[in-house]
N, C-alpha and C positions, 0 to 999 in steps of 0.2 A: 095345418099348413097355411102359409100366407104367401102373398105375391107382392113383390115390390115393383112398382111401376115408376119409370122415370117421369119427371115433370114435363109438362108441355113446354116446348121452347118457343121463344118469341121472335125467332128469325135471326137473332144474333148469337145463338148458342146458349142463352140464359133463360131461366124461367121467368125473369122479370120481377121477382119478388124478394130477392136477396137471400133465399134459402134454396138448397139443393133439393129438399124434399117437397117443395111446393107450399110450405106453411110460412106465414110471416107477414110483415107489414110493408115490405118493399125496401127497407133499408138495411136489412141483415142483422139488426141488433135486438129485435123484439120490443122496441120502444118507438114512440111516435116521432121522435126527432132524430135526424141523421147524426151519427157519431162517426167522425172522420179519423180519429186517432185512438188507438188501443194500447195501453200499457199492460201486457200480458201477465199471467199469473207468476211467472218466474222473473219478472222485471221489477227492479227497485230504482226509482229516479229521485234525485235530489236537485232542487233548483226552482226556477220560476217557469211557469207554463202560462202562455197567453196566446190569444188568437181569436178568430171569428168562428171557428168550427166547434164541434162537439168532441168530448173525450170520454172514453170508458176506461176506468182503472180497475184492473183485476189483480194487480200485484201491490207494490208499495210506492208511496210518494211522500216526500217531505219537502215543504217549501211554500210557494204561493201559487194559487191558480186564479187567473183572471181571464175568463173566456166569455164570448157572447153567446155561444151555443149551449148545449146540454152537457152536464157533467153527470156521469153514471158511475157510482162506486159499487162494484159488484160484491156479492157475498164472499167473504174471505179476504177482501182487500183491506189494507191498512193505510190510511191517509192522515198525515199531520200537516195541516195547511190552513191559511186564511183563504177563503174561497169567495170569489165573485163570479157568478155565472147566470146565464139566462134561466135555466132550470137546473135543479139539483135533485137527484134520486140517490138515496143511500141504502145499500143492502149490506155493506160491510161496516168498518169502523172509521169514523172521522173525528179527529181531535182538532178543533179550530172553529173560528166564527164563520158564519155563512151569510152572504148577502145575495139574494136571488129573487127573481120574479115569482118562482114557484119552488117549493121544497117539499119533497115526499120522503118519508122514512118508511122503508119496507119492514116486514116483521123481523128480519134478520139484521136490520140496520141499527147502528149505535152512533149517537152524536154526543160529544162532550164539547159544548160551546154554545154561543148565542146565535140566534137566527133573526135576520131581518128580511121580511118577505111580504108579498101581497097575497099569496095563496099558500096554504099549509095543509098537509095531509099525512096521516100515519096509519099504518096497519096495526092490528092487534099484535102485541109482542115487541113493538118498536121501543127504543130507549132514547131518551133525551135528558141530559143533565146540562141545563142552561135555561135561558129564557127566550121566548119567541116575541118579537115585536112585529105586529102587523101594521103595514103602512097602506094607506089608501092609494089606489092607482092614479088618482088625480092629485095634483099638488094641493096642499092645504092653502086656504086663503091667507094672505099676510095678516099678521096680528094688527088690529087697529090701535092707533095711538090716540090718546085723548086730544081733542081738538084744541088748538090754541084759542085764546079769546078772540083774535081777529077772524079766524075761520068760523068759530061759533057764531059770531055776529053776522057773517055772510050767509050762513045756513038758516038762521032765524028769520 
């Protein structure tokens, strides 16, 4: 036999952590960044998606994604898009190129496309058909041009 206890409330009728059962990180999605928009498992959207917030895709998406927040592609989701996002986590299928500060492919995740990022991680079982280009967080120094004879004379 087991006992279910309600979560302790924080004064406004909520547990304060995003989950009814008292578990979680405070934003209700099981991940470190706030995801403000959810395309549920029965939803298919075609078009452009842009904004400052985060997005969780559980259904289907076809188009272009350009967001400043986190993009989470859940297991079972199918996304065909060119993606630019602050962070990208893939647990479903993604066909398209990704540009992001951080990219993570979960064990159930599949990506067909190229990735440009400053941080990259995969779990065992993850799939990637494409190439990863790692960029430095700091801008590269400008390429030096050979000094003209006049400049060379000033330096010498």
